[in-house]
Chimera marker file (.cmm) of the C-alpha trace (Angstrom):
<marker_set name="trace">
<marker id="1" x="-7.030" y="22.883" z="-16.245" r="1" g="1" b="0" radius="0.5"/>
<marker id="2" x="-4.480" y="23.130" z="-13.464" r="1" g="1" b="0" radius="0.5"/>
<marker id="3" x="-1.695" y="25.188" z="-15.166" r="1" g="1" b="0" radius="0.5"/>
<marker id="4" x="0.548" y="24.520" z="-12.067" r="1" g="1" b="0" radius="0.5"/>
<marker id="5" x="0.086" y="20.918" z="-12.319" r="1" g="1" b="0" radius="0.5"/>
<marker id="6" x="0.814" y="20.702" z="-16.050" r="1" g="1" b="0" radius="0.5"/>
<marker id="7" x="3.832" y="22.636" z="-15.544" r="1" g="1" b="0" radius="0.5"/>
<marker id="8" x="5.243" y="20.392" z="-12.925" r="1" g="1" b="0" radius="0.5"/>
<marker id="9" x="4.444" y="17.232" z="-15.240" r="1" g="1" b="0" radius="0.5"/>
<marker id="10" x="5.826" y="19.053" z="-18.324" r="1" g="1" b="0" radius="0.5"/>
<marker id="11" x="8.902" y="19.965" z="-16.889" r="1" g="1" b="0" radius="0.5"/>
<marker id="12" x="9.975" y="16.123" z="-16.343" r="1" g="1" b="0" radius="0.5"/>
<marker id="13" x="8.756" y="15.204" z="-19.939" r="1" g="1" b="0" radius="0.5"/>
<marker id="14" x="11.920" y="13.438" z="-22.023" r="1" g="1" b="0" radius="0.5"/>
<marker id="15" x="9.585" y="11.237" z="-24.295" r="1" g="1" b="0" radius="0.5"/>
<marker id="16" x="6.362" y="11.673" z="-26.137" r="1" g="1" b="0" radius="0.5"/>
<marker id="17" x="4.704" y="8.170" z="-26.904" r="1" g="1" b="0" radius="0.5"/>
<marker id="18" x="1.678" y="8.296" z="-29.427" r="1" g="1" b="0" radius="0.5"/>
<marker id="19" x="-0.877" y="6.074" z="-30.479" r="1" g="1" b="0" radius="0.5"/>
<marker id="20" x="-1.841" y="6.232" z="-34.216" r="1" g="1" b="0" radius="0.5"/>
<marker id="21" x="-5.457" y="5.852" z="-35.077" r="1" g="1" b="0" radius="0.5"/>
<marker id="22" x="-7.442" y="8.700" z="-33.600" r="1" g="1" b="0" radius="0.5"/>
<marker id="23" x="-4.249" y="10.242" z="-32.434" r="1" g="1" b="0" radius="0.5"/>
<marker id="24" x="-1.857" y="10.879" z="-35.194" r="1" g="1" b="0" radius="0.5"/>
<marker id="25" x="-4.735" y="10.310" z="-37.720" r="1" g="1" b="0" radius="0.5"/>
<marker id="26" x="-8.475" y="10.985" z="-37.616" r="1" g="1" b="0" radius="0.5"/>
<marker id="27" x="-9.086" y="7.639" z="-36.773" r="1" g="1" b="0" radius="0.5"/>
<marker id="28" x="-10.788" y="6.708" z="-40.017" r="1" g="1" b="0" radius="0.5"/>
<marker id="29" x="-9.341" y="3.739" z="-41.862" r="1" g="1" b="0" radius="0.5"/>
<marker id="30" x="-10.014" y="3.902" z="-45.743" r="1" g="1" b="0" radius="0.5"/>
<marker id="31" x="-9.111" y="1.449" z="-48.263" r="1" g="1" b="0" radius="0.5"/>
<marker id="32" x="-8.327" y="2.059" z="-52.164" r="1" g="1" b="0" radius="0.5"/>
<marker id="33" x="-10.132" y="-0.215" z="-54.780" r="1" g="1" b="0" radius="0.5"/>
<marker id="34" x="-7.061" y="-2.855" z="-54.434" r="1" g="1" b="0" radius="0.5"/>
<marker id="35" x="-7.566" y="-3.242" z="-50.774" r="1" g="1" b="0" radius="0.5"/>
<marker id="36" x="-4.585" y="-0.810" z="-49.698" r="1" g="1" b="0" radius="0.5"/>
<marker id="37" x="-5.069" y="1.044" z="-46.577" r="1" g="1" b="0" radius="0.5"/>
<marker id="38" x="-4.935" y="4.874" z="-46.743" r="1" g="1" b="0" radius="0.5"/>
<marker id="39" x="-4.197" y="7.171" z="-43.686" r="1" g="1" b="0" radius="0.5"/>
<marker id="40" x="-4.090" y="11.061" z="-43.454" r="1" g="1" b="0" radius="0.5"/>
<marker id="41" x="-1.759" y="12.732" z="-41.170" r="1" g="1" b="0" radius="0.5"/>
<marker id="42" x="-1.601" y="16.225" z="-40.355" r="1" g="1" b="0" radius="0.5"/>
<marker id="43" x="1.445" y="18.226" z="-41.268" r="1" g="1" b="0" radius="0.5"/>
<marker id="44" x="1.282" y="20.363" z="-38.271" r="1" g="1" b="0" radius="0.5"/>
<marker id="45" x="1.577" y="17.674" z="-36.033" r="1" g="1" b="0" radius="0.5"/>
<marker id="46" x="4.671" y="16.484" z="-38.026" r="1" g="1" b="0" radius="0.5"/>
<marker id="47" x="6.107" y="19.747" z="-37.362" r="1" g="1" b="0" radius="0.5"/>
<marker id="48" x="5.343" y="19.511" z="-33.734" r="1" g="1" b="0" radius="0.5"/>
<marker id="49" x="7.106" y="16.239" z="-33.508" r="1" g="1" b="0" radius="0.5"/>
<marker id="50" x="10.068" y="17.798" z="-35.318" r="1" g="1" b="0" radius="0.5"/>
<marker id="51" x="10.113" y="20.726" z="-32.830" r="1" g="1" b="0" radius="0.5"/>
<marker id="52" x="10.130" y="18.064" z="-29.982" r="1" g="1" b="0" radius="0.5"/>
<marker id="53" x="13.263" y="16.524" z="-31.401" r="1" g="1" b="0" radius="0.5"/>
<marker id="54" x="15.007" y="20.026" z="-31.782" r="1" g="1" b="0" radius="0.5"/>
<marker id="55" x="14.185" y="20.312" z="-27.842" r="1" g="1" b="0" radius="0.5"/>
<marker id="56" x="15.912" y="16.882" z="-27.093" r="1" g="1" b="0" radius="0.5"/>
<marker id="57" x="12.423" y="15.127" z="-26.554" r="1" g="1" b="0" radius="0.5"/>
<marker id="58" x="12.541" y="11.606" z="-27.967" r="1" g="1" b="0" radius="0.5"/>
<marker id="59" x="9.322" y="10.148" z="-29.588" r="1" g="1" b="0" radius="0.5"/>
<marker id="60" x="7.804" y="6.637" z="-29.958" r="1" g="1" b="0" radius="0.5"/>
<marker id="61" x="4.776" y="4.961" z="-31.389" r="1" g="1" b="0" radius="0.5"/>
<marker id="62" x="2.811" y="2.253" z="-29.665" r="1" g="1" b="0" radius="0.5"/>
<marker id="63" x="-0.161" y="1.121" z="-31.973" r="1" g="1" b="0" radius="0.5"/>
<marker id="64" x="-2.637" y="-1.727" z="-32.083" r="1" g="1" b="0" radius="0.5"/>
<marker id="65" x="-2.640" y="-2.092" z="-35.718" r="1" g="1" b="0" radius="0.5"/>
<marker id="66" x="0.008" y="-2.836" z="-38.486" r="1" g="1" b="0" radius="0.5"/>
<marker id="67" x="0.664" y="-0.560" z="-41.228" r="1" g="1" b="0" radius="0.5"/>
<marker id="68" x="3.550" y="0.071" z="-43.815" r="1" g="1" b="0" radius="0.5"/>
<marker id="69" x="2.209" y="3.569" z="-43.933" r="1" g="1" b="0" radius="0.5"/>
<marker id="70" x="3.020" y="4.073" z="-40.052" r="1" g="1" b="0" radius="0.5"/>
<marker id="71" x="6.395" y="3.004" z="-40.894" r="1" g="1" b="0" radius="0.5"/>
<marker id="72" x="6.667" y="5.403" z="-43.590" r="1" g="1" b="0" radius="0.5"/>
<marker id="73" x="5.720" y="8.033" z="-41.474" r="1" g="1" b="0" radius="0.5"/>
<marker id="74" x="7.721" y="7.202" z="-38.647" r="1" g="1" b="0" radius="0.5"/>
<marker id="75" x="10.929" y="7.361" z="-40.847" r="1" g="1" b="0" radius="0.5"/>
<marker id="76" x="9.966" y="10.793" z="-42.314" r="1" g="1" b="0" radius="0.5"/>
<marker id="77" x="9.630" y="11.961" z="-38.707" r="1" g="1" b="0" radius="0.5"/>
<marker id="78" x="12.548" y="10.263" z="-37.309" r="1" g="1" b="0" radius="0.5"/>
<marker id="79" x="10.679" y="8.716" z="-34.461" r="1" g="1" b="0" radius="0.5"/>
<marker id="80" x="12.863" y="6.536" z="-32.467" r="1" g="1" b="0" radius="0.5"/>
<marker id="81" x="10.786" y="3.443" z="-31.722" r="1" g="1" b="0" radius="0.5"/>
<marker id="82" x="7.944" y="2.023" z="-33.376" r="1" g="1" b="0" radius="0.5"/>
<marker id="83" x="5.803" y="-0.701" z="-31.933" r="1" g="1" b="0" radius="0.5"/>
<marker id="84" x="3.034" y="-2.075" z="-34.104" r="1" g="1" b="0" radius="0.5"/>
<marker id="85" x="0.449" y="-4.661" z="-33.801" r="1" g="1" b="0" radius="0.5"/>
<marker id="86" x="0.624" y="-4.134" z="-30.188" r="1" g="1" b="0" radius="0.5"/>
<marker id="87" x="-2.101" y="-6.410" z="-28.477" r="1" g="1" b="0" radius="0.5"/>
<marker id="88" x="-0.622" y="-5.332" z="-24.905" r="1" g="1" b="0" radius="0.5"/>
<marker id="89" x="0.730" y="-1.886" z="-25.055" r="1" g="1" b="0" radius="0.5"/>
<marker id="90" x="1.828" y="-1.824" z="-21.503" r="1" g="1" b="0" radius="0.5"/>
<marker id="91" x="4.315" y="-4.604" z="-22.664" r="1" g="1" b="0" radius="0.5"/>
<marker id="92" x="5.852" y="-2.435" z="-25.288" r="1" g="1" b="0" radius="0.5"/>
<marker id="93" x="5.788" y="0.427" z="-22.897" r="1" g="1" b="0" radius="0.5"/>
<marker id="94" x="7.844" y="-1.424" z="-20.289" r="1" g="1" b="0" radius="0.5"/>
<marker id="95" x="10.311" y="-2.378" z="-23.006" r="1" g="1" b="0" radius="0.5"/>
<marker id="96" x="10.508" y="1.316" z="-24.006" r="1" g="1" b="0" radius="0.5"/>
<marker id="97" x="11.273" y="2.444" z="-20.473" r="1" g="1" b="0" radius="0.5"/>
<marker id="98" x="13.659" y="-0.533" z="-20.007" r="1" g="1" b="0" radius="0.5"/>
<marker id="99" x="15.797" y="0.119" z="-23.127" r="1" g="1" b="0" radius="0.5"/>
<marker id="100" x="16.183" y="3.804" z="-22.159" r="1" g="1" b="0" radius="0.5"/>
<marker id="101" x="16.218" y="3.670" z="-18.727" r="1" g="1" b="0" radius="0.5"/>
<marker id="102" x="13.010" y="5.709" z="-18.400" r="1" g="1" b="0" radius="0.5"/>
<marker id="103" x="10.870" y="6.546" z="-15.326" r="1" g="1" b="0" radius="0.5"/>
<marker id="104" x="6.887" y="6.914" z="-15.812" r="1" g="1" b="0" radius="0.5"/>
<marker id="105" x="7.081" y="10.611" z="-14.941" r="1" g="1" b="0" radius="0.5"/>
<marker id="106" x="9.373" y="11.266" z="-17.873" r="1" g="1" b="0" radius="0.5"/>
<marker id="107" x="6.623" y="10.123" z="-20.435" r="1" g="1" b="0" radius="0.5"/>
<marker id="108" x="3.767" y="11.800" z="-22.072" r="1" g="1" b="0" radius="0.5"/>
<marker id="109" x="1.207" y="9.404" z="-23.840" r="1" g="1" b="0" radius="0.5"/>
<marker id="110" x="-1.457" y="10.364" z="-26.022" r="1" g="1" b="0" radius="0.5"/>
<marker id="111" x="-4.127" y="7.926" z="-26.625" r="1" g="1" b="0" radius="0.5"/>
<marker id="112" x="-7.805" y="7.861" z="-27.571" r="1" g="1" b="0" radius="0.5"/>
<marker id="113" x="-9.671" y="4.793" z="-26.498" r="1" g="1" b="0" radius="0.5"/>
<marker id="114" x="-10.023" y="2.079" z="-23.852" r="1" g="1" b="0" radius="0.5"/>
<marker id="115" x="-6.967" y="0.040" z="-24.971" r="1" g="1" b="0" radius="0.5"/>
<marker id="116" x="-4.729" y="3.072" z="-24.124" r="1" g="1" b="0" radius="0.5"/>
<marker id="117" x="-6.084" y="3.276" z="-20.332" r="1" g="1" b="0" radius="0.5"/>
<marker id="118" x="-3.355" y="1.110" z="-19.026" r="1" g="1" b="0" radius="0.5"/>
<marker id="119" x="-0.737" y="3.565" z="-20.468" r="1" g="1" b="0" radius="0.5"/>
<marker id="120" x="-2.635" y="6.701" z="-19.509" r="1" g="1" b="0" radius="0.5"/>
<marker id="121" x="-2.727" y="5.361" z="-15.872" r="1" g="1" b="0" radius="0.5"/>
<marker id="122" x="0.963" y="4.775" z="-15.554" r="1" g="1" b="0" radius="0.5"/>
<marker id="123" x="2.750" y="7.688" z="-17.492" r="1" g="1" b="0" radius="0.5"/>
<marker id="124" x="3.779" y="11.038" z="-15.847" r="1" g="1" b="0" radius="0.5"/>
<marker id="125" x="1.550" y="12.968" z="-18.386" r="1" g="1" b="0" radius="0.5"/>
<marker id="126" x="-1.498" y="11.477" z="-19.753" r="1" g="1" b="0" radius="0.5"/>
<marker id="127" x="-3.190" y="13.220" z="-22.515" r="1" g="1" b="0" radius="0.5"/>
<marker id="128" x="-6.247" y="12.368" z="-24.815" r="1" g="1" b="0" radius="0.5"/>
<marker id="129" x="-8.455" y="14.048" z="-27.532" r="1" g="1" b="0" radius="0.5"/>
<marker id="130" x="-11.968" y="15.290" z="-27.393" r="1" g="1" b="0" radius="0.5"/>
<marker id="131" x="-13.548" y="12.329" z="-29.387" r="1" g="1" b="0" radius="0.5"/>
<marker id="132" x="-12.285" y="9.733" z="-26.576" r="1" g="1" b="0" radius="0.5"/>
<marker id="133" x="-14.893" y="8.008" z="-24.402" r="1" g="1" b="0" radius="0.5"/>
<marker id="134" x="-15.382" y="9.639" z="-21.024" r="1" g="1" b="0" radius="0.5"/>
<marker id="135" x="-13.828" y="6.565" z="-19.328" r="1" g="1" b="0" radius="0.5"/>
<marker id="136" x="-10.422" y="7.512" z="-21.171" r="1" g="1" b="0" radius="0.5"/>
<marker id="137" x="-10.841" y="11.314" z="-20.366" r="1" g="1" b="0" radius="0.5"/>
<marker id="138" x="-11.026" y="10.207" z="-16.497" r="1" g="1" b="0" radius="0.5"/>
<marker id="139" x="-7.472" y="9.254" z="-16.759" r="1" g="1" b="0" radius="0.5"/>
<marker id="140" x="-6.046" y="12.290" z="-18.726" r="1" g="1" b="0" radius="0.5"/>
<marker id="141" x="-4.580" y="15.370" z="-17.117" r="1" g="1" b="0" radius="0.5"/>
<marker id="142" x="-5.035" y="17.093" z="-20.519" r="1" g="1" b="0" radius="0.5"/>
<marker id="143" x="-7.678" y="16.798" z="-23.219" r="1" g="1" b="0" radius="0.5"/>
<marker id="144" x="-6.686" y="18.455" z="-26.385" r="1" g="1" b="0" radius="0.5"/>
<marker id="145" x="-9.094" y="20.973" z="-28.021" r="1" g="1" b="0" radius="0.5"/>
<marker id="146" x="-8.254" y="19.662" z="-31.685" r="1" g="1" b="0" radius="0.5"/>
<marker id="147" x="-9.066" y="16.293" z="-32.529" r="1" g="1" b="0" radius="0.5"/>
<marker id="148" x="-6.766" y="13.509" z="-33.511" r="1" g="1" b="0" radius="0.5"/>
<marker id="149" x="-5.482" y="13.861" z="-37.034" r="1" g="1" b="0" radius="0.5"/>
<marker id="150" x="-6.435" y="17.478" z="-37.029" r="1" g="1" b="0" radius="0.5"/>
<marker id="151" x="-3.605" y="19.265" z="-34.761" r="1" g="1" b="0" radius="0.5"/>
<marker id="152" x="-3.995" y="17.490" z="-31.289" r="1" g="1" b="0" radius="0.5"/>
<marker id="153" x="-0.443" y="16.371" z="-31.533" r="1" g="1" b="0" radius="0.5"/>
<marker id="154" x="0.967" y="20.039" z="-32.492" r="1" g="1" b="0" radius="0.5"/>
<marker id="155" x="-1.365" y="21.374" z="-29.738" r="1" g="1" b="0" radius="0.5"/>
<marker id="156" x="0.371" y="19.153" z="-26.943" r="1" g="1" b="0" radius="0.5"/>
<marker id="157" x="3.765" y="19.585" z="-28.284" r="1" g="1" b="0" radius="0.5"/>
<marker id="158" x="3.569" y="23.407" z="-28.263" r="1" g="1" b="0" radius="0.5"/>
<marker id="159" x="1.971" y="23.175" z="-24.843" r="1" g="1" b="0" radius="0.5"/>
<marker id="160" x="4.920" y="21.263" z="-23.172" r="1" g="1" b="0" radius="0.5"/>
<marker id="161" x="7.454" y="23.192" z="-24.818" r="1" g="1" b="0" radius="0.5"/>
<marker id="162" x="6.039" y="26.301" z="-23.560" r="1" g="1" b="0" radius="0.5"/>
<marker id="163" x="5.837" y="24.823" z="-20.205" r="1" g="1" b="0" radius="0.5"/>
<marker id="164" x="9.225" y="23.670" z="-20.431" r="1" g="1" b="0" radius="0.5"/>
<marker id="165" x="10.511" y="27.209" z="-21.431" r="1" g="1" b="0" radius="0.5"/>
<marker id="166" x="12.057" y="25.972" z="-24.538" r="1" g="1" b="0" radius="0.5"/>
<marker id="167" x="9.141" y="27.031" z="-27.282" r="1" g="1" b="0" radius="0.5"/>
<marker id="168" x="10.828" y="30.363" z="-28.059" r="1" g="1" b="0" radius="0.5"/>
<marker id="169" x="14.069" y="28.926" z="-28.536" r="1" g="1" b="0" radius="0.5"/>
<marker id="170" x="12.737" y="26.057" z="-30.773" r="1" g="1" b="0" radius="0.5"/>
<marker id="171" x="10.891" y="28.651" z="-32.950" r="1" g="1" b="0" radius="0.5"/>
<marker id="172" x="14.155" y="30.630" z="-33.349" r="1" g="1" b="0" radius="0.5"/>
<marker id="173" x="16.231" y="27.495" z="-34.213" r="1" g="1" b="0" radius="0.5"/>
<marker id="174" x="13.527" y="26.243" z="-36.438" r="1" g="1" b="0" radius="0.5"/>
<marker id="175" x="13.297" y="29.627" z="-38.600" r="1" g="1" b="0" radius="0.5"/>
<marker id="176" x="17.211" y="30.025" z="-38.635" r="1" g="1" b="0" radius="0.5"/>
<marker id="177" x="17.342" y="26.744" z="-40.768" r="1" g="1" b="0" radius="0.5"/>
<link id1="1" id2="2" r="1" g="1" b="0" radius="0.2"/>
<link id1="2" id2="3" r="1" g="1" b="0" radius="0.2"/>
<link id1="3" id2="4" r="1" g="1" b="0" radius="0.2"/>
<link id1="4" id2="5" r="1" g="1" b="0" radius="0.2"/>
<link id1="5" id2="6" r="1" g="1" b="0" radius="0.2"/>
<link id1="6" id2="7" r="1" g="1" b="0" radius="0.2"/>
<link id1="7" id2="8" r="1" g="1" b="0" radius="0.2"/>
<link id1="8" id2="9" r="1" g="1" b="0" radius="0.2"/>
<link id1="9" id2="10" r="1" g="1" b="0" radius="0.2"/>
<link id1="10" id2="11" r="1" g="1" b="0" radius="0.2"/>
<link id1="11" id2="12" r="1" g="1" b="0" radius="0.2"/>
<link id1="12" id2="13" r="1" g="1" b="0" radius="0.2"/>
<link id1="13" id2="14" r="1" g="1" b="0" radius="0.2"/>
<link id1="14" id2="15" r="1" g="1" b="0" radius="0.2"/>
<link id1="15" id2="16" r="1" g="1" b="0" radius="0.2"/>
<link id1="16" id2="17" r="1" g="1" b="0" radius="0.2"/>
<link id1="17" id2="18" r="1" g="1" b="0" radius="0.2"/>
<link id1="18" id2="19" r="1" g="1" b="0" radius="0.2"/>
<link id1="19" id2="20" r="1" g="1" b="0" radius="0.2"/>
<link id1="20" id2="21" r="1" g="1" b="0" radius="0.2"/>
<link id1="21" id2="22" r="1" g="1" b="0" radius="0.2"/>
<link id1="22" id2="23" r="1" g="1" b="0" radius="0.2"/>
<link id1="23" id2="24" r="1" g="1" b="0" radius="0.2"/>
<link id1="24" id2="25" r="1" g="1" b="0" radius="0.2"/>
<link id1="25" id2="26" r="1" g="1" b="0" radius="0.2"/>
<link id1="26" id2="27" r="1" g="1" b="0" radius="0.2"/>
<link id1="27" id2="28" r="1" g="1" b="0" radius="0.2"/>
<link id1="28" id2="29" r="1" g="1" b="0" radius="0.2"/>
<link id1="29" id2="30" r="1" g="1" b="0" radius="0.2"/>
<link id1="30" id2="31" r="1" g="1" b="0" radius="0.2"/>
<link id1="31" id2="32" r="1" g="1" b="0" radius="0.2"/>
<link id1="32" id2="33" r="1" g="1" b="0" radius="0.2"/>
<link id1="33" id2="34" r="1" g="1" b="0" radius="0.2"/>
<link id1="34" id2="35" r="1" g="1" b="0" radius="0.2"/>
<link id1="35" id2="36" r="1" g="1" b="0" radius="0.2"/>
<link id1="36" id2="37" r="1" g="1" b="0" radius="0.2"/>
<link id1="37" id2="38" r="1" g="1" b="0" radius="0.2"/>
<link id1="38" id2="39" r="1" g="1" b="0" radius="0.2"/>
<link id1="39" id2="40" r="1" g="1" b="0" radius="0.2"/>
<link id1="40" id2="41" r="1" g="1" b="0" radius="0.2"/>
<link id1="41" id2="42" r="1" g="1" b="0" radius="0.2"/>
<link id1="42" id2="43" r="1" g="1" b="0" radius="0.2"/>
<link id1="43" id2="44" r="1" g="1" b="0" radius="0.2"/>
<link id1="44" id2="45" r="1" g="1" b="0" radius="0.2"/>
<link id1="45" id2="46" r="1" g="1" b="0" radius="0.2"/>
<link id1="46" id2="47" r="1" g="1" b="0" radius="0.2"/>
<link id1="47" id2="48" r="1" g="1" b="0" radius="0.2"/>
<link id1="48" id2="49" r="1" g="1" b="0" radius="0.2"/>
<link id1="49" id2="50" r="1" g="1" b="0" radius="0.2"/>
<link id1="50" id2="51" r="1" g="1" b="0" radius="0.2"/>
<link id1="51" id2="52" r="1" g="1" b="0" radius="0.2"/>
<link id1="52" id2="53" r="1" g="1" b="0" radius="0.2"/>
<link id1="53" id2="54" r="1" g="1" b="0" radius="0.2"/>
<link id1="54" id2="55" r="1" g="1" b="0" radius="0.2"/>
<link id1="55" id2="56" r="1" g="1" b="0" radius="0.2"/>
<link id1="56" id2="57" r="1" g="1" b="0" radius="0.2"/>
<link id1="57" id2="58" r="1" g="1" b="0" radius="0.2"/>
<link id1="58" id2="59" r="1" g="1" b="0" radius="0.2"/>
<link id1="59" id2="60" r="1" g="1" b="0" radius="0.2"/>
<link id1="60" id2="61" r="1" g="1" b="0" radius="0.2"/>
<link id1="61" id2="62" r="1" g="1" b="0" radius="0.2"/>
<link id1="62" id2="63" r="1" g="1" b="0" radius="0.2"/>
<link id1="63" id2="64" r="1" g="1" b="0" radius="0.2"/>
<link id1="64" id2="65" r="1" g="1" b="0" radius="0.2"/>
<link id1="65" id2="66" r="1" g="1" b="0" radius="0.2"/>
<link id1="66" id2="67" r="1" g="1" b="0" radius="0.2"/>
<link id1="67" id2="68" r="1" g="1" b="0" radius="0.2"/>
<link id1="68" id2="69" r="1" g="1" b="0" radius="0.2"/>
<link id1="69" id2="70" r="1" g="1" b="0" radius="0.2"/>
<link id1="70" id2="71" r="1" g="1" b="0" radius="0.2"/>
<link id1="71" id2="72" r="1" g="1" b="0" radius="0.2"/>
<link id1="72" id2="73" r="1" g="1" b="0" radius="0.2"/>
<link id1="73" id2="74" r="1" g="1" b="0" radius="0.2"/>
<link id1="74" id2="75" r="1" g="1" b="0" radius="0.2"/>
<link id1="75" id2="76" r="1" g="1" b="0" radius="0.2"/>
<link id1="76" id2="77" r="1" g="1" b="0" radius="0.2"/>
<link id1="77" id2="78" r="1" g="1" b="0" radius="0.2"/>
<link id1="78" id2="79" r="1" g="1" b="0" radius="0.2"/>
<link id1="79" id2="80" r="1" g="1" b="0" radius="0.2"/>
<link id1="80" id2="81" r="1" g="1" b="0" radius="0.2"/>
<link id1="81" id2="82" r="1" g="1" b="0" radius="0.2"/>
<link id1="82" id2="83" r="1" g="1" b="0" radius="0.2"/>
<link id1="83" id2="84" r="1" g="1" b="0" radius="0.2"/>
<link id1="84" id2="85" r="1" g="1" b="0" radius="0.2"/>
<link id1="85" id2="86" r="1" g="1" b="0" radius="0.2"/>
<link id1="86" id2="87" r="1" g="1" b="0" radius="0.2"/>
<link id1="87" id2="88" r="1" g="1" b="0" radius="0.2"/>
<link id1="88" id2="89" r="1" g="1" b="0" radius="0.2"/>
<link id1="89" id2="90" r="1" g="1" b="0" radius="0.2"/>
<link id1="90" id2="91" r="1" g="1" b="0" radius="0.2"/>
<link id1="91" id2="92" r="1" g="1" b="0" radius="0.2"/>
<link id1="92" id2="93" r="1" g="1" b="0" radius="0.2"/>
<link id1="93" id2="94" r="1" g="1" b="0" radius="0.2"/>
<link id1="94" id2="95" r="1" g="1" b="0" radius="0.2"/>
<link id1="95" id2="96" r="1" g="1" b="0" radius="0.2"/>
<link id1="96" id2="97" r="1" g="1" b="0" radius="0.2"/>
<link id1="97" id2="98" r="1" g="1" b="0" radius="0.2"/>
<link id1="98" id2="99" r="1" g="1" b="0" radius="0.2"/>
<link id1="99" id2="100" r="1" g="1" b="0" radius="0.2"/>
<link id1="100" id2="101" r="1" g="1" b="0" radius="0.2"/>
<link id1="101" id2="102" r="1" g="1" b="0" radius="0.2"/>
<link id1="102" id2="103" r="1" g="1" b="0" radius="0.2"/>
<link id1="103" id2="104" r="1" g="1" b="0" radius="0.2"/>
<link id1="104" id2="105" r="1" g="1" b="0" radius="0.2"/>
<link id1="105" id2="106" r="1" g="1" b="0" radius="0.2"/>
<link id1="106" id2="107" r="1" g="1" b="0" radius="0.2"/>
<link id1="107" id2="108" r="1" g="1" b="0" radius="0.2"/>
<link id1="108" id2="109" r="1" g="1" b="0" radius="0.2"/>
<link id1="109" id2="110" r="1" g="1" b="0" radius="0.2"/>
<link id1="110" id2="111" r="1" g="1" b="0" radius="0.2"/>
<link id1="111" id2="112" r="1" g="1" b="0" radius="0.2"/>
<link id1="112" id2="113" r="1" g="1" b="0" radius="0.2"/>
<link id1="113" id2="114" r="1" g="1" b="0" radius="0.2"/>
<link id1="114" id2="115" r="1" g="1" b="0" radius="0.2"/>
<link id1="115" id2="116" r="1" g="1" b="0" radius="0.2"/>
<link id1="116" id2="117" r="1" g="1" b="0" radius="0.2"/>
<link id1="117" id2="118" r="1" g="1" b="0" radius="0.2"/>
<link id1="118" id2="119" r="1" g="1" b="0" radius="0.2"/>
<link id1="119" id2="120" r="1" g="1" b="0" radius="0.2"/>
<link id1="120" id2="121" r="1" g="1" b="0" radius="0.2"/>
<link id1="121" id2="122" r="1" g="1" b="0" radius="0.2"/>
<link id1="122" id2="123" r="1" g="1" b="0" radius="0.2"/>
<link id1="123" id2="124" r="1" g="1" b="0" radius="0.2"/>
<link id1="124" id2="125" r="1" g="1" b="0" radius="0.2"/>
<link id1="125" id2="126" r="1" g="1" b="0" radius="0.2"/>
<link id1="126" id2="127" r="1" g="1" b="0" radius="0.2"/>
<link id1="127" id2="128" r="1" g="1" b="0" radius="0.2"/>
<link id1="128" id2="129" r="1" g="1" b="0" radius="0.2"/>
<link id1="129" id2="130" r="1" g="1" b="0" radius="0.2"/>
<link id1="130" id2="131" r="1" g="1" b="0" radius="0.2"/>
<link id1="131" id2="132" r="1" g="1" b="0" radius="0.2"/>
<link id1="132" id2="133" r="1" g="1" b="0" radius="0.2"/>
<link id1="133" id2="134" r="1" g="1" b="0" radius="0.2"/>
<link id1="134" id2="135" r="1" g="1" b="0" radius="0.2"/>
<link id1="135" id2="136" r="1" g="1" b="0" radius="0.2"/>
<link id1="136" id2="137" r="1" g="1" b="0" radius="0.2"/>
<link id1="137" id2="138" r="1" g="1" b="0" radius="0.2"/>
<link id1="138" id2="139" r="1" g="1" b="0" radius="0.2"/>
<link id1="139" id2="140" r="1" g="1" b="0" radius="0.2"/>
<link id1="140" id2="141" r="1" g="1" b="0" radius="0.2"/>
<link id1="141" id2="142" r="1" g="1" b="0" radius="0.2"/>
<link id1="142" id2="143" r="1" g="1" b="0" radius="0.2"/>
<link id1="143" id2="144" r="1" g="1" b="0" radius="0.2"/>
<link id1="144" id2="145" r="1" g="1" b="0" radius="0.2"/>
<link id1="145" id2="146" r="1" g="1" b="0" radius="0.2"/>
<link id1="146" id2="147" r="1" g="1" b="0" radius="0.2"/>
<link id1="147" id2="148" r="1" g="1" b="0" radius="0.2"/>
<link id1="148" id2="149" r="1" g="1" b="0" radius="0.2"/>
<link id1="149" id2="150" r="1" g="1" b="0" radius="0.2"/>
<link id1="150" id2="151" r="1" g="1" b="0" radius="0.2"/>
<link id1="151" id2="152" r="1" g="1" b="0" radius="0.2"/>
<link id1="152" id2="153" r="1" g="1" b="0" radius="0.2"/>
<link id1="153" id2="154" r="1" g="1" b="0" radius="0.2"/>
<link id1="154" id2="155" r="1" g="1" b="0" radius="0.2"/>
<link id1="155" id2="156" r="1" g="1" b="0" radius="0.2"/>
<link id1="156" id2="157" r="1" g="1" b="0" radius="0.2"/>
<link id1="157" id2="158" r="1" g="1" b="0" radius="0.2"/>
<link id1="158" id2="159" r="1" g="1" b="0" radius="0.2"/>
<link id1="159" id2="160" r="1" g="1" b="0" radius="0.2"/>
<link id1="160" id2="161" r="1" g="1" b="0" radius="0.2"/>
<link id1="161" id2="162" r="1" g="1" b="0" radius="0.2"/>
<link id1="162" id2="163" r="1" g="1" b="0" radius="0.2"/>
<link id1="163" id2="164" r="1" g="1" b="0" radius="0.2"/>
<link id1="164" id2="165" r="1" g="1" b="0" radius="0.2"/>
<link id1="165" id2="166" r="1" g="1" b="0" radius="0.2"/>
<link id1="166" id2="167" r="1" g="1" b="0" radius="0.2"/>
<link id1="167" id2="168" r="1" g="1" b="0" radius="0.2"/>
<link id1="168" id2="169" r="1" g="1" b="0" radius="0.2"/>
<link id1="169" id2="170" r="1" g="1" b="0" radius="0.2"/>
<link id1="170" id2="171" r="1" g="1" b="0" radius="0.2"/>
<link id1="171" id2="172" r="1" g="1" b="0" radius="0.2"/>
<link id1="172" id2="173" r="1" g="1" b="0" radius="0.2"/>
<link id1="173" id2="174" r="1" g="1" b="0" radius="0.2"/>
<link id1="174" id2="175" r="1" g="1" b="0" radius="0.2"/>
<link id1="175" id2="176" r="1" g="1" b="0" radius="0.2"/>
<link id1="176" id2="177" r="1" g="1" b="0" radius="0.2"/>
</marker_set>
């Protein structure tokens, strides 16, 4: 891992964009006896997202599936934009860029599978998780130590905030609330 390269990339980041299954969750889809979908989210990841917001970094979701649970979690976390049922993630990514006048280098994307490669190739700071296929890892500048749904998002939020020299200030703000 080239810390200098990571710092250069992190300093430009204004937006985090997340995939859901395998990133914000462990990638497992569970159904209850009535066929309702159940997803589990990591609380630490949620705190990391909240810390990003305190630092002025915006967040978005682009996911290939549709789920009411994702809407609920997005509202809880005050995520700015949510694109679900995305069959062409690059199309939604471009909409996000256009709406907020963003450049590729201002965006971090974390995805975990081959459908995420087009975004990983475009963004300024491409991230994936350890369980991602090698083809996906080849496009990431950072592979988290923690798995999706188990702190991967928190790991990368903390890393970027530290590389932007905002982490200590955010911790102080968080503790004063």
